[in-house]
N, C-alpha and C positions, 0 to 999 in steps of 0.2 A: 504494500500500500504506500503510495506517495503522499506526502503532506506538504502543504504550503508553509514555508518557514519565514515568510515575510513579516514585516512589522508595520503594516499600514491598514488597520481596521477601518471600515467605512464609518463615517460620521453623518448624522442627519442634519440637514440645513434647515434651521427655523427662521430664516430671514423674513419670510412673508409674515409669519406669526408675530415676530417682533415689530415689524413695520405697522401692521394693522393694530396691534396692541398699543403702541405709542400714540398713533393718530387718534384712535377712539378715546383713550384715557385722557389725552391732552385736551380734546374738545370737551369732554365731560367735566374736567377740573374747572375750566373757565365757566361753564354753566353752573356748576355746584357752588363756586365761590360767589358768583353774582346773586344767586337765590339764597345762599346762606346769609349774605349781608342784608338782603331784603327781609328775610324771615327772622333775623337776629338769632340764628341757630348755631350754637357752638358745635353741636353734633355734626351738622353739615360742614362747617368750616374745618372741624377736626378731621372729618373723613376726606375733605379736599386736600388737606395737608398730607394725610397719609397716602392719598392717591398720587400726589406730586412726588413723594418719595418713591412710590412704585414706578412712576414713569422714569425717574432717574435710575432706578434699579434695572428697569427693562433696557434702557440705553446702555448701561454698564454691562449687563449680561449679553446684550446683542454684540457689543464691541468685543467682549471676551470670546464669544462663540465664533466670531469671525477670525480673531487672532489665533484661536486654538487650531485652526486649519492651515495656518501659514507653514511654509517649508522650513526645515532646520537650516541653520547657517553655521559657519565655522565658529562663531562666537556663541550662538545660542543653539547648541547641538540638539535640543529637544524642541526647537522652534519656540512658539509662544503658548504652548499648551497650558502651562501653569497659570496663565492669566484667568482661566475659567475658575480656578480655585480662589484666586484673589477677588474675583467678581462676586462669588457666592459669599465670601467673608464680608466684603464691604456692603453687600446687600443686607445682610443680617444686622450689621452695625448701624446702617442708615435707618432701618426700621426701628431699632431700639432708641435712637436719638429722637426720631419723630414722636415716639411714645412719650418721652419726657416732656416735650413741648405741649402735647395734647393734655397730659395729666396736670401740668402746672396751670394751664388756663382753666381747666375744669374745676380745680380746687378753688381758684380765685373767684369763679362764678357762684360758688356756694355763698360767698359773702356779698356778692353784688349780682343777684339774679336779674335776668332780662326777659321781657315778654317774647315768646317764641310763636311763630305762625306754624302750627302743627300740620296744616293742610299742605303748605308748600314743602315742608320737610318730607311728607309722605310721597308726593309725586316725584320730587327730585331723586329721592332714594330708590324708588321703583325703577327709574331709568338707570340708576347705578347698578342695580342687580342685573339688568339686561346686559349692560356694557361689560361688566366684570366677568359674568358667566361666559359670554362669547369669547372673551380673551383667554380665560382659564382653559376652556375646552381646546383651544388651539395648541396649548402646551401639554395637554393631558398625556399624549402618546409618549412624550420623552421624559416624563417626570421620574420614572423608576430607574433609568439608566444614566442620568446626568444630573448631578447636584446643582449645576448652574441653571438648567431648565427647570428642575424641581423648585428652585428658589423663585423663578418667575411664576410658575404655576401656583405656588403657595401664596404669593403676593395677591394674585388675581382671585383665587378661591376665597381667601380671607376677606378681601374687599367685598365680594358678593355677600358673604355672611354678615359682614359689618353693615352693609347697606340694608339688609333685611332687619337687623337690629334697630337701625335708625328709623325704618318704617314703623316698627312697633312703638318706638319712642314718640314719633309724631302722632300716632293714633292715641296713645295714652295721654298726651298733652291735650288733644282735641276733646277727649272724653272727660278728663278730670280738671283741666285748666291749671295743673300743677307744673310750673316752669322749671322746678328743680330737677325734673325728670331728665332734662336735656344734659346737664353736666354729669348726672349719674350714668347715663348711657355712654357719654364720652369716656368715663373711667372704665366702663365695661368694655368699650372698644379697645382701650389700652391693654386690658387683661387678655383679650383675645389675640391681639397682636403679639404680646410677649409669649403667650402659650404656643402660638404657631411658629415663632421665630427662634425660640431657644434651641430646638433640635437642629435647625439649620445652622445656627451659630456654632454649636458644639461640634457638629460634623465638619464644617468648613475650617474651623480652627485645627481639628485633628488632621485634615488633609494638608493644610498649610504647613504643619509640623512633620509631614511625611509619615504619619501613622498608617498602619494597614487599613485600607478601606473596610468598612464594617461588614460589607457583604461577603468578604473573603475570610475564611477561617485559616489562620497561619499554621495551626496544628495539623489540619488536614493536608495542606500543601506539603508540609514537612514529611508527613507519613507517606504521601504519594511518592515523593522523591526517594525516600529510604527503601521503598518496596520495588524500585526499578531493578531489572536484571543486571547483575554485575556490580551494583553499587553497595558499598559496605558502610559508608558514613556520609553524613551531610553536615556542613557547618557554614558559617558566614552567610546565613540566609537572610535576605532583606527584601521586603515587599513594600512598595510605596506608590502613591499616585503621581502620574505625570500630568494629569488633568482631572477634571470631574468625570471623565468617561474612560480614561486609559490608565492601566496599572502596569508597573514594571517590576521585575524580579531579578535578583542576582543570587547565585548560590555556588558554593564549592562542593563538588561531588567527588568522593574518594572511590576510585575504580582501580582495584589492585592489579588487574591485568595490564594496565597502562595503555590499552588499545584505544585510539581515537575512533569513536563510532559515530559517524555522521548520521546514520540512520536513527540511532538512539536519541541523538540531540534533536533531530527533527521531530521525532515522536514526542519528546518532552515538550517542545515548543507548541506543538499541535494540541496536546492534551491539557497543558496549562491554560491554553486559550479557550478550549471548548468546555473544560470542567470548572475552571475558576475565573474565567474572563480576564486572564492576565495576557496582555497583548505584546509586551516587550520583554523578551527573555534573554538573559545573559548567564551562561553556565561555564564554570571553570572546572575542568576535570583534573584530578590529581591521583597519583598512584599510592599515596600514603607512605612514602619512603621515610623511615624513622630518622635517617641521616639528614633529611631536609624537611623538617616539620613546617606546616603552614603557620605563619605568625598570627593569622586571623582566626585560627581554630577556637580559642577560648571565647565563650559566649559574651564576656564583658568587653571584648575588644571589637571595635567597629572598623 
């Protein structure tokens, strides 16, 4: 059986989804700010501020998605793949910063409540549900395999849910006349954003620090390599993300017979890709000569 030993997995282009998402959400932000000011609704203005951070996040993710497909150079031997990890990290940080601003204004409004037009809040937020749902659905297909795309999807899905919450707040204001409901809903929006963003922040930080991607079990990878024919030992095993979609591995395999087996190496690359989604494989074979021990064999040495 012949196996392809290349290092160029296909990537999905979400350019159209990013373009449509940016245009739709930018138009909606202008609409939401205008009517938020007319209705004196902090919930609408808070949601508009959150949507603005989402547009900036979409632009950042879009740029990173394009950069991740650039060719390697002599200076950047992995190309710009790592930019997608940075985009996911900045997206999470941007969301949390916007939460702080929204929460601060909501707390201030408890002391200085303003009359809110509940009906305007309802209709504007209903439009927001439509816009954000359409945008989220365009990223749904790529959310499981790409943290950068997942970040964009979570932004839009959370916005749809938040808009639904604002609709409920508008209805409650119309029915009860209680204007403190508006800042309460704003704080609830903050809680939803934090809940949805924390996992994205944690995972993007881990990827930025070259931790093993969470969908890969390093113990299973180690076991697979140790069970290969002719292999007696595995050491200096490293698994790290090159981008939000591509993972690399390096390992030293002790092969006592000292035979360079291109067929085995090709099999390893193929099976690491198909079984563990590891696309870039670098293997060093050693014979285990006691007179020339590998300096990187101890686990505490990198």
